[in-house]
C-alpha positions in Angstrom: 189.5 108.4 152.6 191.5 105.5 151.0 194.7 106.5 149.2 193.9 104.3 146.2 190.5 106.3 145.8 192.1 109.6 145.9 194.7 108.2 143.3 191.9 107.1 140.9 190.0 110.3 141.3 192.8 112.4 140.9 193.8 110.5 137.5 190.3 110.6 136.3 190.2 114.4 136.8 193.5 114.9 134.9 192.2 112.5 132.0 189.1 114.3 131.5 190.8 117.6 130.9 192.9 116.0 128.3 195.7 118.4 128.9 199.0 118.3 127.0 201.2 116.4 129.5 204.6 117.8 128.4 203.5 121.4 128.7 201.8 120.7 132.1 205.0 118.8 133.3 207.1 121.8 132.3 204.7 124.2 134.0 204.8 122.1 137.2 208.7 121.6 137.0 208.4 117.9 136.9 209.2 115.1 134.6 206.7 114.0 132.1 207.3 110.4 133.4 206.6 111.5 136.9 203.3 113.4 135.8 202.2 110.3 133.8 202.6 108.1 136.9 200.1 110.6 138.7 197.7 110.4 135.5 197.9 106.6 135.6 197.1 106.4 139.3 200.4 104.8 140.0 201.5 107.5 142.5 199.8 110.4 144.3 201.4 113.7 143.9 202.9 115.6 146.9 200.3 118.3 148.3 202.0 121.3 146.5 202.2 119.5 143.2 198.4 118.4 143.6 197.4 121.9 144.4 199.5 123.4 141.4 197.9 120.8 139.0 194.5 121.8 140.3 195.2 125.4 139.9 196.5 125.2 136.3 193.8 123.0 135.1 191.2 124.9 136.9 190.0 121.8 139.0 188.5 122.1 142.4 190.8 120.4 144.7 187.6 119.5 147.0 185.7 118.2 144.1 188.5 115.8 143.1 189.0 114.5 146.3 185.3 114.0 147.1 183.8 113.1 143.7 
C-alpha cells in the first residue's frame, strides 16, 4: 500500500473521532504540532505512535490500514 494512502486513511480516522488534540498529544508524549501533522496527513507516525493512537482512540489498526 502506498504511503500517501496510509497517511490519508490515518488522518481521516483521527478526524472522525474528533478527539481533543492537546489531550491526545499529552497522552502520547508528543507535541501537539507533531500530532497535528499526523491528523493533516502531512506525516506518518512511527509504528509505536501509530499503535498508541489506535489504542487510545479505540481504532482497529488493520481497519485504518485497509479501509
